[in-house]
N, C-alpha and C positions, 0 to 999 in steps of 0.2 A: 531492386532499387532500395537504397537506404531511406528510411522514413525521415522526413525533415524535422520532426518534432512538433510539439503543440504550442510552445511559447517562444517569443523572441528574446534572445539573450543580448544584454549589453556588455560593454567591455571590449578588450581587456582593460584592467585597472592596475596601476603600479601598487606594489605591496604597501608602501608607506601611505598612499592615499587610502587604501582599504583600512589600514590601522587607524588613521585619523577619523574616518567616517564611522567606524565601529567603536571608537573610544577605547581601543585596545593598545597594549604596550608591546612593541616589537622587540624581541630579544634574540640574542646569539645568531644573528644572520646579517652579514654585511651588505648583501645585494638588495637594498631597500627599494630599488626601482624594478625589481623582478615583476614581469607582467603576469598577472593572474587572469586566466581566461574563463574559469567556470568554478562552480561549487560542486564537489563530489564527496561521496562517502569515503571513510578512511581506507577501506579495503581495495578500492579501485582508483583512488586519486593518483594523479601523476604530478610531475614537477611544475606544471602550469596551473594546478588546481588548489583551491582553498578547501579545507575540510574542518571538522570540529570534533571534539571529544567531551562527552558529558555523562557517560555511563561506564562505571568501572567494569562492566561485563566485557567491554571491548578494549581492555587495556593491551591485549596482545596485538590487536589491529593498530593501536597507536604506536606500539614499539616497532612495528614492521611497515608502517605507512611510507609511501613514496610521494606524499603530498608536498607541494611547494611550501605551503603554510597551513597551520592548524590553530584554530581557536581552542583555548584550553584554560582552565582555572590555574592560578599560581601554584596550587598544591601539586599539579601534575606537569608543570612546565619542564622539569628535569627529565621527564620520561619521553619527551619529544625527541625524535632522532635528530642528530646534528645536521643532517641534510635538509631538514624541514624547519622553516621559520616558526617560532612559537609566538602566537598573538595572545597574550595573557589578558584575561578579563574575569571579573567575579561572576559573570553570568554568560558562559559560553553559548548556551542554547538561545538566549535572547539575541546575542551578537550574531549567531548563525541565522536567525530570522531576518535581521536587518541586512545581512550579506545577501540572502536570497532576494530581498526586495531591491537591492542594488543591481544585481545581475538580471533579475526577472521581474521587472516593474509591473508587467501585466498579469502576473500569476496570482494575485490576490483574489481574482475572480476567474471562475471556470470559463473556458471557451465552449459555447454551445454550438449553434449553427453557424454563427459569425458570417451571416449572409448579407446583411444590409448594405455593406460597403460596395458590393459588386452586383447586387441583385435588386435594382431599383423597382422592378415590376412587382415586388412582393410575392414572388413565386415561392412555393414550398420546396422545390428542388433547385439548388444552386447550379448555375450553368457550368461551373468548374468541376462539379462532381463527376466521377467516372463510374458509370453504371453499365454493367455488362448487359447485352441484349436479352439474355435469359433471366434477368432479375425481375422481380415483381415489386412495384412500389404502390401500395394501396392508398386510397384517398385519405388525405389529411396527414400523411407521413411527411416529416421534415428531413431533408437531406442537406447537410451543411456544406460549406465551401471546402473543396478539395477532398471530400470524402470519396471512398472507393467501395463499391458494392460488387461482389463476385457473381459469377454465373449461377443461376438456380436459386439464389437467395431471395427471401421475401421479407419486406419491411412492412409490417402490418399498420393498419389505420391508427393514426395518432402517435406513432413512435417517432423518436427524435434520434437521428444519427448525426453526431456533431462534426465540427471542424477537423478535417484531416483524419477522421476515424477510418480504419480499414477493416472491412468485413469480407471473409473469404467466400468460397463457393458453398452452395446448398445450405445456407444458414437461415434461421428464422428468428426475427426480432418481433416480439409480440406487441399487441396493442398497448399504446401509452407507455412502453418502455423507453428509457433514455440511455444512450450510449455515447459518452464523451471521453476524450483522451485515452482511447482504447484501440488496441490492435487485436483482431479476432481471426482465428484460423478457420478451418472448413468444418461444415456439418455441426455447427454450434446452434443450440436452441436457447433463446432467452425469452422467458415467459412474461406475461402481462405485468406491467408496473415495476419491473426490475429497474434498479438505478445502478449504472455501471460507470465508474470513472469520475465521480464527484470528488470534492475536496476530502482529504483525510482529516481526522480530528487532531489537528496539531496546533498547540498553543504553548508559548513560553510563559509560564504562570509566575506571578509575583504579587506582592502586596499592593503594587500600583495598578494591577489589572492584568489581563491575559492578552498577550501579544500574538496575533495570528501569524503562523508560520506558512509562507507560500508553499504549495504542494506542486512540484514541477515534474514528478514522475508520471508513469503511465500505468495502465492495466494491460497485461498480456494474457490472452485466453487461448489455450491450445485447442487442437482439433477435438471434435466429438464431446465437447463439454455441454452440459445442460444446467441451466440456472433457473430456479423456480420463481414463481410470482412474488413480487414485492421484496425480493432479496436485494441487498446492497453490497457493492464492492468498491471500496475507496481506492483512488489512484495513489501511487507512492509519493512520498515527500521528495526523496532523491532517487532511491532505488525504485524499481518497478514492483507493483503488486502482480503476482503471477499465479495463474490457475492452470495446472498441468493437464495434459490431454486426457480425455476420457473421464474426468471427474464429474460427479453428479451432485448438484447442490439443490436442496429442497427449497420450499417457500420460506420466506421470513428469516433468512440467514444474513448475518452481518459479518463482513470480512474487512478488517481494518487496513490502513495504509502500510505498504511494504511487506505485507504478509506473503508467504510463499506456500502454496498448496501443491502437493505433488501430483503424480499421475494416478488416475483411477481411484481417487478418494471418494467416499460417500459421506456427505454432510447433511444431517437431517434437520428438520425445521426448528427454528428458534435458537439455533446454535450461534454463538458469538466467538469470533477469532480476532484477538486484539492485534494491534499493529506490530509488525516485525516478527511475529510468530512464524515458525516454519513447520510444515507438515511434510513428512516423507510420502512415499508412494503407498497406495492401498490402505490409507488410514481411514477408519470409520469413526465418525463423531455422532453419537446418539442425540436424540431430540433434547433441546434445552440445555445442552452441554456448553462448556466454555473453555477457552484457553487464554491465559494472560499473555502479555506481550513479551517479546525477546526470548522465548523459549523454543525448544525443538521437540517435536513428536516424531519418534522413529518410524520407519516404514513398517506397515502391517500392524501398527498398534490399533487397539480398539478402546474407545472412550465411551463408557456407559451413559445412557440418558440421564440428564441433570447432574452429571459429574463436572467438576471444575478443576482444571489442571493449572498448577502454579509452578511446577518444576519440570525440567526435561524428563521425557519419557523414552525408555529404550525401545529399540525395534521389537515388534511382536508382543509388547506388553498389553495386558488387559487391565483397565483402570476404572474405578468407580468411586463415588462419594465426593464430598466437599469438605476440605480439599481432597483431590483425588489420590487414592492409594491403590496398590495392586488389588485386583478384583477379589481374590480369596480373603485378603485382609479386610476388605470392606464388607464382604459377606459375613465374616465373623463378628465385626462390629455391630452390624444390623441385628444379627441373631442375639448378641449379648444384650443390646438395648431392649429387644422384645422380651427376653427372659426377665430382665429387671422390671419392665413395665407390668408383666403378668403377676409378679409377686405383690405389687401394690406397695404403698408406703408402710414403713415400720410403725407399730403402735407403741407408745410409751405410757407409763403409769398404770 
């Protein structure tokens, strides 16, 4: 059964109405009454979708998009395909935020249990939740409306499983963990205090203030994943945040919105993975390492502890240092600094 989603979508809206509400100029598109049904990323948008372009890294996706309309700055308006309406604005990202508010008015706040409207008795397990007979719900756990808990899974004391969250078989959700806007596979372990599915850190920043961008994506967690205590995984803005099967995540790890982590990765404590970064399969991230947003780490790559990656990393590479460079180069840099330090300062006079 297809998941019904976590937010209610408004619309469709005519293209000219959207342009007026977003204070954008509609160009080179005669069908101003075209019905726009949803907001989607450039790479997956179709003829009834609105998308946006604000990062030159995705210029190829702009050139090949099938979106019905795209928010874009005047400088890039000519790059929009002729089959896509260009909605020009000086601030595409801010306009995108307002578009999300138009289509998803309830997405500015997360849906947690969402139980009050149909659960007047104040119970901790909503009557619409589907809980297999073999599941264990410990005292004080909150199971939200339309949630699904699989056979053999345990929801520990004080944990929160939110509205429409799906948890597979033989999973363990630890004490005081919270899981919202998330779909979880089988045999997944989430330790105490982990926070899964909360808002991503998305703001359209300007001199007038920082406009909150609704986050309408999900978190998808594959089979046999383990997530350590007090780690946090943000849900996606439009795309989903994805954790591949078999990946092991230590305590106190932060994974930003839209990030994709491949299969059987190992991510050690205090690592930070910024939004829209992509890790291939079997990647190892050492403790206190970091990855900036919108870059790719190839399969089998190893990132040393306290290394911070700012550019794409090829498959199988070993990286160290800040900013991260190939491991042998980093080792030579460290050795050189040690030799210079051992010599001491030069004396003059």
